[in-house]
C-alpha positions in Angstrom: -38.8 -73.7 118.6 -42.1 -73.4 117.0 -42.2 -74.0 112.9 -43.6 -70.8 112.8 -41.4 -68.9 114.5 -37.8 -67.6 112.8 -34.6 -69.3 113.5 -32.3 -67.1 115.7 -30.6 -64.5 113.6 -26.7 -64.5 114.9 -24.5 -62.8 113.2 -20.5 -63.4 112.1 -19.6 -62.7 115.7 -21.9 -65.4 117.0 -20.7 -67.9 114.3 -17.3 -67.9 113.7 -17.6 -70.0 110.5 -19.7 -67.2 108.9 -17.6 -64.4 110.1 -18.5 -62.0 107.3 -22.3 -61.5 108.2 -23.1 -58.4 109.5 -26.3 -56.3 110.5 -29.4 -58.0 109.6 -31.3 -55.5 107.5 -34.6 -57.4 106.9 -35.6 -60.7 108.7 -37.1 -63.8 107.6 -40.3 -62.9 108.9 -40.5 -59.6 107.0 -39.8 -61.2 104.0 -42.3 -63.8 104.3 -44.7 -61.0 104.9 -43.6 -58.6 102.5 -43.9 -61.3 99.5 -47.3 -62.2 100.7 -48.0 -58.7 100.5 -46.7 -58.3 96.8 -48.6 -61.5 95.8 -51.8 -60.1 96.7 -51.1 -57.2 95.0 -50.2 -58.8 91.6 -52.9 -60.8 91.9 -55.4 -58.3 91.9 -53.7 -56.0 89.1 -53.5 -59.0 86.6 -56.7 -60.5 86.8 -57.6 -62.3 83.7 -54.3 -62.0 82.6 -51.8 -64.2 83.9 -48.3 -63.0 84.0 -45.3 -64.6 83.0 -42.5 -64.2 85.6 -39.4 -63.3 84.1 -36.6 -64.4 86.9 -33.2 -62.8 86.7 -30.8 -65.7 87.9 -29.4 -66.1 90.2 -29.9 -63.7 93.2 -33.9 -63.7 92.1 -34.1 -67.4 92.4 -35.7 -67.6 96.0 -37.9 -64.5 95.8 -39.5 -65.8 92.5 -40.2 -69.3 94.1 -41.8 -67.4 96.8 -43.7 -64.8 95.1 -45.1 -67.1 92.7 -46.9 -69.3 95.4 -48.3 -65.9 96.8 -50.0 -64.9 93.5 -53.0 -66.4 93.0 -53.1 -66.9 89.5 -51.8 -69.3 87.0 -48.3 -68.0 86.5 -45.7 -68.8 83.8 -42.0 -68.8 84.8 -38.9 -67.9 82.5 -35.2 -67.4 83.5 -32.2 -65.3 82.3 -29.3 -64.5 83.4 -27.2 -61.5 83.0 -23.8 -60.4 84.3 -22.2 -57.0 85.1 -20.5 -58.3 88.8 -18.8 -61.3 88.1 -17.4 -62.6 91.1 -16.9 -59.0 92.3 -18.7 -56.9 94.5 -18.9 -53.9 92.3 -20.4 -53.8 88.8 -18.0 -53.7 85.9 -20.5 -51.2 83.8 -20.8 -53.7 81.3 -24.3 -55.9 81.2 -24.2 -59.1 79.0 -26.7 -61.8 78.6 -25.4 -65.2 79.8 -28.8 -67.2 79.6 -31.5 -66.1 77.4 -35.4 -66.6 77.7 -36.9 -69.4 76.3 -40.5 -68.3 75.8 -41.3 -65.7 73.1 -42.6 -62.4 75.1 -44.9 -61.1 72.2 -48.2 -60.3 73.5 -47.3 -61.5 77.0 -47.8 -59.5 80.3 -44.2 -59.7 81.7 -43.2 -59.2 85.1 -39.3 -58.9 85.3 -38.2 -60.4 88.8 -35.5 -58.8 89.9 -33.1 -59.4 93.5 -32.0 -55.8 93.8 -31.9 -52.7 92.0 -28.5 -50.8 92.4 -27.5 -48.1 89.8 -30.6 -49.2 87.4 -27.8 -49.8 84.8 -28.7 -53.6 84.5 -32.3 -53.2 84.7 -32.3 -50.4 82.0 -30.5 -52.7 79.7 -33.3 -55.5 80.2 -36.1 -53.0 80.0 -34.8 -52.4 76.5 -34.1 -55.7 75.7 -37.1 -57.1 76.6 -39.6 -54.5 75.3 -38.0 -54.8 71.9 -39.4 -58.5 72.0 -43.1 -56.5 72.5 -44.9 -58.0 75.4 -48.5 -56.5 76.0 -47.3 -55.2 79.0 -44.2 -55.0 81.1 -43.5 -54.4 84.8 -40.6 -54.8 87.4 -41.0 -56.3 90.9 -37.8 -56.0 92.7 -37.0 -57.5 96.1 -34.5 -54.9 97.2 -33.9 -51.3 95.9 -31.3 -49.0 97.0 -31.9 -46.0 99.2 -30.2 -44.1 96.3 -32.1 -45.2 93.8 -34.8 -43.2 92.1 -37.5 -45.8 91.9 -39.9 -43.6 89.4 -37.0 -42.6 87.5 -35.9 -46.4 86.7 -39.6 -48.0 86.6 -39.9 -50.3 89.3 -43.6 -51.4 90.1 -43.3 -53.4 93.0 -40.8 -52.7 95.7 -40.1 -55.2 98.8 -37.7 -53.2 100.6 -35.3 -50.2 100.6 -31.9 -50.9 101.7 -29.1 -48.7 102.4 -25.9 -49.0 100.1 -24.0 -51.8 101.9 -23.1 -55.0 99.8 -25.6 -57.3 101.1 -26.2 -61.0 101.3 -29.1 -63.8 102.1 -32.0 -65.1 100.5 -30.4 -65.6 97.0 -27.9 -62.5 97.0 -24.3 -64.0 97.2 -20.6 -63.0 97.1 -18.9 -65.4 95.1 -21.9 -67.8 95.4 -21.7 -68.0 98.9 -24.5 -67.0 101.3 -27.7 -67.2 98.9 -29.3 -69.6 101.4 -29.5 -67.1 104.4 -32.9 -66.7 105.3 -32.5 -62.9 105.8 -30.8 -60.2 104.0 -27.6 -58.9 106.1 -24.8 -56.8 105.3 -21.6 -58.3 103.9 -18.5 -57.5 106.0 -16.2 -59.5 104.2 -12.5 -58.2 102.8 -14.2 -57.9 99.2 -16.8 -55.6 100.2 -14.1 -52.7 101.1 
């Protein structure tokens, strides 16, 4: 296989040791191309004011890594972790900060980098919390957004892909800390999804 080709995208039926991987919604190549486009857009918008990328752990870790390399500016990073899921596949409805930021946001141009926006509950909480810290600007870049989510209403500036309401895994997204290392986004068909 040539280095620029994606590996074969096999499902759980093809791999008995990965029985819960369903339909592949976004391929590795699609992710790579879209991240490059987002990097170009952000580079253009933030000329003269390099942004601080705030990565929401752990789901956005792969996305922020690839996105930062696609941005042709001297970006900085910080990381925070929040929880509304725990180890479940459905949100508990309660958001809490597990790890807070180390960098002062005041006067900074901040881009919050999310893995997926579902109901917008976590994003709304993070927006209120981080804007209270008086950044110069605050925008959101999410790899995935549910098809049922109103992007304008929840205030997402940059969207990678729209996905259905299925529980999804791969490229940083997990269930019980598994499947984050898949290079694509797929539907999770394990018992916890139902």
